[in-house]
C-alpha positions as CSV (number, residue, x, y, z in Angstrom):
1,M,0.0,0.0,0.0
2,I,1.2,3.5,-0.9
3,L,0.5,6.1,1.8
4,D,-1.3,9.3,0.9
5,C,1.2,11.0,3.2
6,A,4.1,10.0,5.4
7,I,4.9,12.4,8.2
8,I,8.5,12.2,9.6
9,G,8.7,13.5,13.1
10,G,6.2,13.6,16.0
11,G,6.6,17.1,17.4
12,P,4.0,19.9,17.3
13,A,4.5,20.3,13.5
14,G,4.1,16.6,12.7
15,L,1.2,16.0,15.0
16,T,-0.7,19.0,13.7
17,A,0.0,17.9,10.1
18,G,-1.4,14.5,11.1
19,L,-4.5,16.1,12.5
20,Y,-5.2,18.2,9.4
21,T,-4.4,15.6,6.8
22,T,-6.6,12.9,8.4
23,R,-9.4,15.2,9.3
24,G,-9.1,16.7,5.8
25,G,-10.0,13.4,4.1
26,L,-6.7,11.6,3.6
27,E,-7.2,8.0,4.7
28,N,-3.7,6.5,4.6
29,V,-1.5,8.8,6.8
30,T,1.3,7.4,9.0
31,M,3.5,9.4,11.3
32,F,7.0,8.0,11.8
33,E,8.5,8.9,15.2
34,K,11.1,6.7,16.9
35,G,10.0,7.8,20.4
36,M,6.9,9.1,22.1
37,P,5.3,12.0,20.2
38,G,5.6,15.5,21.6
39,G,9.0,16.9,20.5
40,Q,11.6,19.0,22.3
41,I,9.0,21.0,24.2
42,T,8.2,18.0,26.4
43,N,11.5,18.8,28.2
44,S,10.3,22.2,29.3
45,S,9.2,22.4,32.9
46,E,6.8,25.2,32.4
47,I,4.9,26.8,29.5
48,E,3.2,30.2,29.7
49,N,3.0,31.4,26.2
50,Y,0.9,28.9,24.3
51,P,-2.4,30.7,23.4
52,G,-5.4,29.6,25.3
53,V,-3.5,27.7,27.9
54,T,-3.6,29.5,31.3
55,G,-2.0,28.6,34.6
56,E,1.1,26.5,35.1
57,I,1.6,23.6,32.7
58,S,4.7,21.6,31.7
59,G,5.7,20.8,28.1
60,M,4.8,17.2,28.7
61,D,1.3,18.1,29.9
62,L,0.8,20.5,27.0
63,M,1.6,17.8,24.4
64,M,-0.1,14.8,26.1
65,P,-3.6,15.2,24.4
66,W,-2.2,15.9,20.9
67,P,-1.5,12.2,19.8
68,E,-4.9,11.0,21.0
69,Q,-6.7,13.8,19.1
70,C,-4.9,13.0,15.9
71,Q,-5.4,9.2,16.2
72,R,-9.1,9.7,16.6
73,F,-9.2,10.9,13.0
74,G,-7.2,8.0,11.8
75,L,-3.5,9.0,12.1
76,K,-1.3,5.9,12.5
77,H,2.0,6.1,14.5
78,E,4.8,3.8,13.6
79,M,7.5,3.9,16.3
80,V,10.6,3.5,14.2
81,E,13.5,5.6,13.1
82,V,13.5,6.9,9.5
83,T,17.1,6.9,8.1
84,R,16.4,8.3,4.7
85,V,13.7,9.7,2.4
86,S,14.2,9.2,-1.3
87,K,12.0,9.8,-4.4
88,D,11.6,8.0,-7.7
89,G,9.2,9.6,-10.1
90,D,6.1,10.6,-8.1
91,I,6.7,8.1,-5.3
92,F,8.7,8.7,-2.1
93,T,10.3,5.8,-0.3
94,I,10.7,5.9,3.5
95,H,13.8,3.9,4.5
96,K,13.7,2.7,8.1
97,N,16.4,1.5,10.4
98,D,14.8,-1.9,10.8
99,G,15.6,-2.5,7.1
100,T,12.0,-2.1,5.8
101,T,10.6,0.6,3.5
102,T,7.3,2.3,3.0
103,Q,6.1,4.2,0.0
104,A,4.1,7.5,0.0
105,H,2.7,10.0,-2.5
106,S,3.7,12.9,-0.3
107,V,6.0,13.6,2.7
108,I,5.8,16.2,5.5
109,I,9.1,16.3,7.4
110,G,9.4,18.0,10.8
111,T,12.5,16.4,12.5
112,G,13.4,19.7,14.1
113,S,16.8,20.8,15.4
114,R,18.7,20.5,18.6
115,P,20.4,23.4,20.4
116,R,24.2,22.9,20.4
117,R,25.6,22.4,23.9
118,V,28.6,24.5,25.0
119,G,30.1,21.6,27.0
120,F,30.9,23.1,30.4
121,A,30.4,21.2,33.7
122,G,26.8,21.1,35.0
123,E,25.2,22.1,31.7
124,D,23.5,18.8,31.0
125,E,22.6,18.1,34.6
126,L,20.9,21.5,35.1
127,F,19.4,21.8,31.6
128,G,15.7,22.7,32.1
129,K,16.4,23.6,35.7
130,G,17.9,27.0,35.1
131,V,20.0,26.3,32.0
132,S,17.9,27.2,28.9
133,T,18.4,27.8,25.2
134,C,15.2,29.9,24.7
135,A,14.8,33.4,26.1
136,T,11.3,33.7,24.6
137,C,10.2,30.5,26.4
138,D,11.9,31.0,29.7
139,G,12.9,34.6,30.1
140,F,9.7,35.6,31.9
141,F,10.5,33.3,34.8
142,Y,13.5,35.5,35.6
143,K,11.6,38.8,35.6
144,G,13.4,41.3,37.8
145,K,16.3,38.9,38.4
146,E,19.8,38.6,37.1
147,V,20.7,36.1,34.4
148,A,23.7,35.1,32.3
149,V,23.9,34.7,28.5
150,I,26.6,32.7,26.8
151,G,27.5,33.4,23.1
152,G,28.7,36.1,20.8
153,G,26.7,35.7,17.6
154,D,23.6,37.5,16.4
155,T,21.2,35.2,18.3
156,A,23.1,35.5,21.6
157,L,23.1,39.3,21.4
158,E,19.5,39.6,20.3
159,E,18.4,37.3,23.1
160,A,20.5,39.3,25.6
161,L,18.8,42.5,24.5
162,Y,15.4,40.7,24.9
163,L,16.3,39.5,28.4
164,A,17.5,43.0,29.3
165,K,13.9,44.3,29.0
166,I,12.7,41.7,31.5
167,C,15.6,41.0,33.9
168,S,17.3,43.4,36.3
169,K,20.7,42.6,34.8
170,V,22.2,40.4,32.0
171,Y,25.8,39.2,32.1
172,L,26.9,38.4,28.5
173,V,29.8,35.9,28.6
174,H,31.8,35.7,25.4
175,R,35.2,34.0,24.8
176,R,36.5,36.8,22.6
177,D,36.7,40.6,23.0
178,A,34.8,41.2,19.7
179,F,31.5,40.0,18.4
180,R,30.5,38.3,15.2
181,A,27.0,39.9,15.3
182,A,25.7,42.7,13.1
183,P,27.3,46.1,14.0
184,N,24.0,47.8,14.8
185,T,23.2,44.9,17.2
186,V,26.6,45.3,18.9
187,E,26.0,49.0,19.2
188,R,22.6,48.5,20.9
189,L,24.1,46.0,23.2
190,K,26.9,48.3,24.4
191,N,24.3,51.1,24.9
192,T,22.1,48.9,27.2
193,E,22.9,49.9,30.7
194,N,21.9,46.7,32.4
195,I,24.0,44.4,30.2
196,E,27.5,43.7,31.6
197,L,30.0,42.3,29.1
198,V,32.1,39.5,30.4
199,L,34.6,39.2,27.6
200,N,37.6,36.9,26.9
201,S,35.9,34.5,29.2
202,S,34.4,31.0,28.9
203,P,31.9,29.2,31.2
204,D,33.7,26.8,33.5
205,E,30.8,25.4,35.5
206,V,27.2,26.1,36.2
207,Y,26.1,25.0,39.7
208,G,23.0,24.8,41.8
209,D,20.9,23.0,44.4
210,A,17.7,20.9,44.4
211,M,15.8,24.0,43.3
212,G,18.0,24.7,40.2
213,V,20.8,27.0,39.1
214,T,22.4,29.3,41.7
215,G,25.4,30.5,39.8
216,L,27.9,30.4,36.9
217,R,31.7,30.2,37.2
218,V,33.6,31.6,34.3
219,K,37.3,31.6,33.5
220,N,39.1,34.4,31.6
221,K,42.0,34.0,29.3
222,N,44.4,34.4,32.2
223,G,42.9,31.4,34.0
224,E,41.2,33.6,36.6
225,L,37.9,32.4,37.9
226,R,34.8,34.5,38.7
227,D,31.5,33.4,40.2
228,I,28.4,35.1,38.9
229,E,25.4,34.5,41.1
230,V,22.4,34.0,38.8
231,P,19.4,31.7,38.8
232,G,19.3,31.5,35.0
233,V,21.9,30.7,32.3
234,F,21.0,31.0,28.6
235,T,23.3,29.4,26.0
236,F,23.2,30.5,22.4
237,V,26.0,28.8,20.4
238,G,24.0,27.6,17.4
239,N,21.7,24.8,16.4
240,D,22.3,21.5,14.7
241,I,19.5,20.8,12.2
242,N,18.2,17.2,12.2
243,N,18.3,16.9,8.4
244,Q,20.0,13.4,8.2
245,T,16.9,11.8,6.7
246,L,17.2,14.1,3.6
247,I,20.8,12.9,2.8
248,Q,20.9,10.7,-0.2
249,E,23.2,7.7,-0.9
250,D,25.5,9.9,-2.9
251,G,25.8,12.5,-0.1
252,S,23.6,15.1,-1.7
253,F,20.4,16.4,-0.2
254,L,17.0,15.5,-1.5
255,C,15.9,19.1,-1.7
256,D,17.5,22.6,-1.6
257,M,19.1,23.6,1.7
258,N,20.9,26.8,2.9
259,D,24.5,26.8,4.1
260,Q,23.3,26.2,7.7
261,G,21.6,22.9,6.7
262,Q,18.1,24.4,7.0
263,V,15.5,23.3,4.4
264,I,14.5,26.1,2.0
265,V,10.7,26.4,1.8
266,D,8.2,28.9,0.5
267,I,5.3,30.4,2.4
268,S,3.3,27.1,1.8
269,M,6.1,25.0,3.4
270,S,6.9,23.6,-0.1
271,T,10.5,22.5,-0.8
272,S,12.2,22.3,-4.2
273,V,10.8,18.8,-4.6
274,A,7.1,18.4,-5.5
275,G,5.2,16.7,-2.8
276,L,7.8,17.3,-0.1
277,Y,7.1,19.8,2.7
278,A,9.3,20.9,5.6
279,T,8.0,22.3,8.8
280,G,9.1,23.5,12.2
281,D,12.6,24.2,13.4
282,M,14.3,22.5,10.4
283,R,13.0,25.1,7.9
284,I,14.6,28.4,7.1
285,A,13.6,31.4,9.3
286,A,11.9,29.2,11.9
287,P,10.8,31.1,15.0
288,K,11.4,27.9,17.1
289,Q,8.1,28.2,19.0
290,V,5.4,25.5,19.5
291,V,2.7,27.6,18.1
292,S,4.7,28.4,14.9
293,A,5.6,24.7,14.4
294,A,1.9,23.8,14.7
295,G,1.0,26.4,12.2
296,D,3.6,25.1,9.8
297,G,2.1,21.6,10.2
298,A,-1.4,22.9,9.3
299,V,-0.1,24.8,6.3
300,A,1.8,21.8,4.9
301,A,-1.1,19.5,5.5
302,L,-3.5,21.7,3.5
303,Q,-1.0,21.7,0.7
304,V,-0.7,18.0,0.8
305,I,-4.4,17.4,0.6
306,S,-4.5,19.5,-2.6
307,Y,-1.3,17.9,-4.0
308,V,-2.5,14.3,-3.4
309,D,-5.9,15.0,-4.8
310,E,-4.5,16.5,-8.0
311,L,-1.9,13.6,-8.3
312,L,-4.4,10.8,-8.0
313,H,-7.4,12.3,-9.8
């Protein structure tokens, strides 16, 4: 059997795509997700900015009802890792790590990205307990408090400026004495009174207690250590795009990508390959928010319904 649509990835984008494709009339839709559906957001301890959700809720609690809702309309979930997606003519082939394959008329891929870790002591242990990679998600929890930001690129500086509007003080830790960010962003940073630049320094250790982070120890180029007492540490050293499933046997990508490994899409989430749609954090200009990923999934699903109908009829 050839699927009407194969959905690769079970985060907010993939689940929403599953809901819209099945409810929109496609009968043979399978979502391939090697673990439990929900995506990266399930690691967040508290969500406050998802529309319509009031009160304290964890990422896990937010995502819990989504799979059940999708499956009620006929979405199937195959718990297996997809290693590659290829295309021959109008048919896509989904290659799985158990050695089997599945064919599909269309594919929606939403395998996301993963924030790059810096690699200092305590980072993994305290991730989600004061160490964060999303100022928009977690900045509000530190309103009126001091925080540290690690990084020196555009994202790090922009997030430091964002946090400076919420927090009493922001320590920006950067291993060099110059920034790689846009000159106007650097100028804004230097003119923001409650941002202290901690330059020529790298994080040595983040530490805390049962409640979470209590401080960050940094080391400068002379080997001198400094303790910065903060309850929140934000790291922005880039993202690794989960685009492995688009790599073909010859090493090329199935569709057009930018130099950062993000999938190039248009406003309808269409890639350069007919019938292939990319959603969520893996696409260009992704806001990296649950609500945006869900919107991507809905847009892609509506396009797939039209594409499959035209292809088969």
